[in-house]
C-alpha positions in Angstrom: -1.8 -36.9 -11.7 -1.4 -37.0 -7.9 2.3 -35.9 -8.5 1.2 -33.0 -10.6 -1.4 -31.9 -7.9 1.1 -32.3 -5.1 3.8 -30.3 -6.9 1.2 -27.5 -7.5 0.3 -27.4 -3.9 3.8 -27.3 -2.8 4.5 -24.4 -5.1 1.4 -22.6 -3.9 2.4 -22.9 -0.3 6.0 -21.7 -1.1 4.7 -18.8 -3.2 1.9 -17.8 -0.6 4.6 -17.7 2.1 7.0 -15.7 0.1 4.1 -13.2 -0.8 3.9 -12.5 2.9 7.5 -11.6 3.4 8.9 -15.2 3.6 9.9 -17.1 6.6 7.2 -19.6 6.6 5.8 -18.3 9.8 3.6 -15.4 10.6 4.8 -13.5 13.6 2.5 -12.9 16.4 0.4 -9.7 16.3 2.3 -6.5 17.0 1.6 -4.9 20.4 -1.6 -2.9 20.7 -2.1 -0.3 17.9 -4.2 2.2 19.7 -4.7 4.5 18.1 -1.6 4.7 16.1 1.7 3.0 16.7 5.0 4.6 15.1 7.0 2.3 13.2 10.8 2.6 12.6 12.0 6.1 11.6 11.1 6.7 8.0 8.9 3.6 7.7 5.3 4.8 8.5 2.7 4.7 11.0 -0.2 2.2 11.4 -3.5 2.7 13.0 -6.4 0.1 13.6 -9.0 2.9 13.5 -9.1 4.2 9.9 -10.4 7.6 11.3 -6.9 8.0 12.2 -5.9 8.6 8.7 -4.8 12.2 9.3 -1.8 12.6 7.0 0.3 12.6 10.1 3.7 14.6 10.0 2.9 15.3 6.4 3.0 11.6 5.5 0.4 10.3 3.0 -2.1 7.8 4.3 -3.5 4.6 2.8 -6.8 3.6 4.0 -7.1 0.0 3.3 -10.4 -1.9 3.6 -10.9 -5.6 2.8 -14.1 -7.2 1.2 -15.9 -9.8 3.4 -13.7 -12.5 4.9 -14.6 -16.1 4.7 -14.9 -16.0 8.6 -14.3 -13.7 11.6 -11.8 -16.0 13.0 -7.9 -15.4 13.1 -6.1 -12.3 12.0 -5.5 -10.3 9.0 -1.8 -9.4 8.1 -1.0 -6.3 6.1 2.5 -6.1 4.4 3.5 -2.8 2.7 6.3 -2.8 0.0 8.2 0.2 -1.5 9.0 1.3 -4.9 11.9 -1.3 -5.8 10.2 -4.3 -7.9 13.3 -6.5 -7.0 12.3 -6.1 -3.1 8.4 -6.9 -3.7 7.6 -10.1 -1.6 11.3 -10.5 -0.5 12.0 -11.4 3.2 13.2 -8.5 5.2 12.2 -5.9 2.4 8.9 -4.7 3.8 8.3 -1.3 5.0 5.4 -2.1 7.3 3.8 -5.2 8.6 1.1 -5.6 11.2 -1.9 -7.8 12.0 -5.4 -7.0 13.2 -8.2 -9.3 14.5 -10.3 -10.6 11.6 -13.9 -9.7 11.3 -16.4 -11.4 9.0 -17.6 -8.3 7.4 -14.0 -7.3 6.5 -11.5 -5.1 8.2 -10.4 -1.4 7.6 -7.0 0.1 8.7 -4.9 3.1 8.0 -1.1 2.9 7.0 0.8 6.2 7.0 3.5 5.7 4.3 7.0 7.4 4.6 6.4 9.7 1.5 4.4 9.8 -1.7 5.5 7.3 -4.3 4.8 3.8 -5.7 4.0 1.0 -3.2 2.4 -2.4 -3.2 0.4 -4.1 -0.5 -0.1 -7.7 0.4 -2.9 -9.0 2.7 -3.3 -12.4 4.4 -6.3 -13.6 6.3 -4.7 -16.2 8.7 -8.0 -17.8 9.5 -7.0 -20.4 11.9 -4.7 -18.0 13.8 -1.9 -20.3 14.0 0.6 -17.7 12.3 1.4 -20.0 9.4 0.2 -20.2 5.8 -2.4 -22.9 5.4 -3.4 -23.4 1.8 -6.7 -25.2 3.1 -7.8 -22.2 5.4 -6.1 -19.0 4.5 -6.8 -16.3 1.9 -4.9 -13.5 0.4 -5.0 -10.5 -1.8 -3.0 -7.6 -3.2 -3.4 -4.0 -4.1 -5.2 -3.6 -7.4 -6.7 -6.9 -6.9 -4.7 -8.7 -9.5 -5.5 -12.3 -10.6 -3.5 -14.9 -9.2 -3.8 -18.7 -8.4 -0.6 -20.6 -7.6 1.8 -17.9 -8.1 1.9 -14.3 -6.5 1.4 -11.4 -8.8 4.1 -9.3 -10.3 5.1 -5.9 -8.6 3.7 -4.1 -11.7 0.3 -5.9 -11.3 0.2 -4.9 -7.6 1.8 -1.6 -7.4 -0.1 1.8 -7.0 0.7 5.4 -7.1 0.4 7.2 -3.5 0.1 11.0 -3.8 0.7 13.5 -0.8 -3.2 13.4 -0.5 -3.3 9.7 0.3 -5.2 6.9 -1.1 -7.9 4.6 -0.4 -7.7 0.8 -1.3 -10.3 -2.0 -1.5 -9.0 -5.4 -1.5 -10.8 -8.5 -2.2 -9.2 -11.6 -0.5 -9.1 -15.0 -2.3 -9.1 -18.4 -0.8 -7.6 -21.3 -2.8 -9.6 -23.9 -1.2 -13.5 -23.4 -0.6 -14.9 -23.6 2.9 -16.1 -27.0 3.9 -19.8 -27.4 4.4 -20.9 -29.0 7.7 -21.8 -32.7 7.6 -20.6 -35.5 5.6 -18.3 -34.7 2.8 -18.7 -37.9 0.8 -21.8 -40.0 0.0 -21.7 -43.8 0.5 -22.9 -45.8 -2.5 
């Protein structure tokens, strides 16, 4: 039984890291995103303030709001992928990736996509702020809020259509391990 649980946990860690663009490590937060930071040409613009979703340069905006987070500690990472299912969750294939400080009541950001089309979004709450995925503390979610446990969802389940007018996404983050309660965890007999 212990070996099965260990294998499942190792698989979950590998899949969760892959779901964030791979590499096993979360890069430090990007430089200040006030109010909007242009990304590489043709890749999009991100803004921490969702009021900046203004369809900049004719690019459709994606207003993203997370549900409540388990805590206001750490950072929340957003990773946007394009329309190729083969590139979904693959290292180096993201269009946009950035982090913002976590807030217990959730965070809201704006991503200006390169053009209308099909996209998928992955979100991670790096609760302890160590820039690495921790199965015991971090939570994650995807566009369309597909179910997942020990495997990332498929591109088909996470993909959404973005029209020229933009879109609004509400993403619920899931935590694989529930938060520990203060005090003793085990009772003596």
